[in-house]
C-alpha positions in Angstrom: -26.7 28.3 1.9 -27.7 25.7 4.4 -30.9 26.3 6.2 -30.3 27.2 9.9 -26.7 28.4 9.2 -25.5 31.6 10.7 -22.6 33.4 9.1 -22.0 30.3 6.9 -21.6 27.9 9.8 -23.9 25.1 10.9 -23.8 24.1 14.6 -23.1 20.5 15.2 -22.8 18.3 18.2 -20.5 15.2 18.5 -22.3 12.8 20.8 -19.8 10.1 20.9 -16.7 8.8 19.2 -14.8 5.5 18.9 -12.0 4.4 16.7 -10.0 1.3 15.9 -7.0 2.1 13.7 -3.5 0.8 12.9 -0.7 1.6 15.2 -2.5 0.4 18.3 -5.0 3.3 18.2 -8.1 2.3 20.3 -9.6 5.7 21.3 -9.9 9.3 20.1 -7.3 10.2 22.7 -4.9 7.6 21.3 -5.6 9.0 17.8 -4.9 12.6 19.0 -1.6 11.6 20.6 -0.6 9.7 17.5 -1.3 12.8 15.4 0.5 15.1 17.8 3.6 12.8 17.9 3.5 12.6 14.0 3.1 8.9 14.2 3.2 6.5 11.2 1.4 3.2 11.5 2.9 1.7 8.4 4.0 -2.0 9.0 4.9 -5.0 6.9 1.8 -6.8 5.8 1.0 -9.2 8.7 1.4 -12.9 7.8 -2.2 -13.6 9.0 -3.6 -11.3 6.2 -1.8 -12.7 3.2 1.6 -13.9 2.1 3.0 -10.6 0.8 6.3 -12.2 -0.3 4.3 -14.4 -2.7 2.6 -11.4 -4.3 5.3 -8.8 -4.1 7.1 -7.5 -7.3 8.9 -4.2 -7.6 8.3 -4.4 -11.4 4.5 -3.9 -11.5 3.8 -7.4 -12.9 0.0 -8.1 -13.3 -1.4 -9.8 -10.2 1.3 -8.5 -7.9 1.7 -5.7 -5.3 4.6 -3.2 -5.4 5.0 -2.7 -1.7 5.4 -5.0 1.3 3.9 -2.5 3.7 0.5 -1.1 4.6 -1.7 0.2 7.3 -3.5 -2.6 9.3 -5.7 -2.8 12.3 -4.0 -4.8 15.0 -7.2 -6.6 16.1 -7.9 -10.3 15.5 -10.2 -10.2 12.5 -11.7 -13.6 13.4 -13.5 -11.9 16.2 -16.0 -10.1 13.9 -19.4 -9.7 15.4 -21.5 -11.5 12.8 -24.8 -10.6 14.4 -24.2 -6.9 13.5 -23.8 -7.9 9.8 -26.4 -10.8 9.9 -23.7 -13.4 9.1 -23.3 -16.9 10.5 -20.0 -18.1 12.0 -19.6 -20.4 9.0 -19.9 -17.4 6.6 -17.4 -15.4 8.6 -14.9 -18.2 8.7 -15.0 -18.3 4.8 -15.0 -14.6 4.4 -11.8 -12.9 3.0 -9.9 -11.5 5.9 -9.7 -8.1 4.1 -13.4 -7.9 4.0 -14.0 -8.8 7.7 
């Protein structure tokens, strides 16, 4: 039992929300509408992420992927705020896009 819980429930307060998801979702309202419309944000791997055709194989070969699709944030990943992560612009430019 959690201390302060009444009837097994702990009161919480959500003070703020933000989100950035695939499918053009930019706000909690966008996310809610996406869910209510039973959306699917699956897209072909964007060419600015990696060359999916060079790594695709339906036969599960080592070093390959078995799908050409995924769920990707639409934002430009080069716009990463390095000050938040204590990274220089040079470090960010050399960083793997999947880790930005």
